[in-house]
C-alpha positions as a printed NumPy array, in Angstrom:
array([[-18.907, -27.656, -48.499],
       [-15.683, -27.486, -46.759],
       [-16.11 , -27.927, -43.39 ],
       [-12.37 , -29.175, -42.533],
       [-11.009, -26.926, -39.66 ],
       [ -8.564, -24.389, -40.468],
       [ -5.217, -24.504, -38.373],
       [ -4.081, -20.802, -37.01 ],
       [ -1.095, -19.37 , -39.471],
       [  2.021, -18.727, -38.132],
       [  1.501, -15.192, -38.63 ],
       [ -2.093, -15.372, -36.541],
       [ -0.571, -17.736, -33.775],
       [  2.532, -14.725, -33.4  ],
       [ -0.215, -12.404, -32.98 ],
       [ -2.26 , -14.221, -30.437],
       [  1.334, -15.173, -28.062],
       [  2.076, -11.559, -28.432],
       [ -1.64 , -10.157, -27.301],
       [ -0.961, -12.372, -24.263],
       [  2.42 , -11.391, -23.087],
       [  0.909,  -7.715, -23.385],
       [ -2.078,  -8.658, -21.304],
       [  0.263, -10.151, -18.242],
       [  2.879,  -7.111, -18.803],
       [  0.099,  -4.814, -18.192],
       [ -1.372,  -6.999, -15.592],
       [  1.947,  -6.953, -14.14 ],
       [  1.507,  -2.992, -14.402],
       [ -1.391,  -2.906, -12.73 ],
       [ -0.444,  -4.784,  -9.806],
       [  2.915,  -2.299,  -9.638],
       [  1.478,   0.383,  -9.86 ],
       [ -1.055,  -0.938,  -6.507],
       [  1.989,  -2.058,  -4.783],
       [  3.621,   1.89 ,  -5.55 ],
       [  0.382,   3.869,  -4.193],
       [  0.07 ,   0.852,  -1.132],
       [  3.785,   1.673,  -0.498],
       [  2.691,   5.329,  -0.541],
       [ -0.054,   4.487,   2.647],
       [  2.434,   3.024,   4.16 ],
       [  4.838,   5.36 ,   4.383],
       [  2.114,   7.999,   4.866],
       [  0.552,   6.157,   7.701],
       [  4.341,   5.425,   9.623],
       [  4.693,   8.7  ,   9.566],
       [  1.465,   9.612,  10.841],
       [  1.921,   7.763,  13.529],
       [  5.523,   8.825,  14.339],
       [  3.448,  12.178,  14.663],
       [  0.958,  10.579,  17.121],
       [  3.345,   8.857,  19.842],
       [  5.621,  12.675,  19.902],
       [  1.965,  13.847,  20.747],
       [  1.3  ,  11.208,  23.415],
       [  4.82 ,  11.708,  24.685],
       [  4.408,  14.904,  25.568],
       [  0.279,  14.86 ,  26.846],
       [  1.559,  11.341,  29.406],
       [  5.059,  13.645,  30.225],
       [  2.123,  16.821,  30.84 ],
       [ -0.406,  14.782,  32.934],
       [  3.064,  13.066,  35.391],
       [  3.386,  16.748,  35.664],
       [  0.216,  17.22 ,  36.942],
       [ -0.223,  13.894,  38.933],
       [  2.673,  15.12 ,  41.125],
       [  1.555,  18.582,  41.167],
       [ -1.914,  17.53 ,  42.65 ],
       [  0.043,  15.159,  45.332],
       [  2.438,  17.663,  46.244],
       [ -1.231,  19.984,  47.235],
       [ -2.317,  17.059,  48.738],
       [  0.171,  15.566,  50.873],
       [  0.53 ,  19.299,  52.359]])
């Protein structure tokens, strides 16, 4: 009975290294895809924020005008 441990062949070691490299590349691509998605979501949130700021400014101006008109009426 041969109980000796066989070393992997050069081809087997190369295949293992290739498999590991492919796994690292796939992981990097996943991270990049996640990063791209996050960047797109961030851009959308920034756009919504800008739109909300515009609405807030408009509401603020209208409220200031209404307050001024009420004060003018009360001062009469």
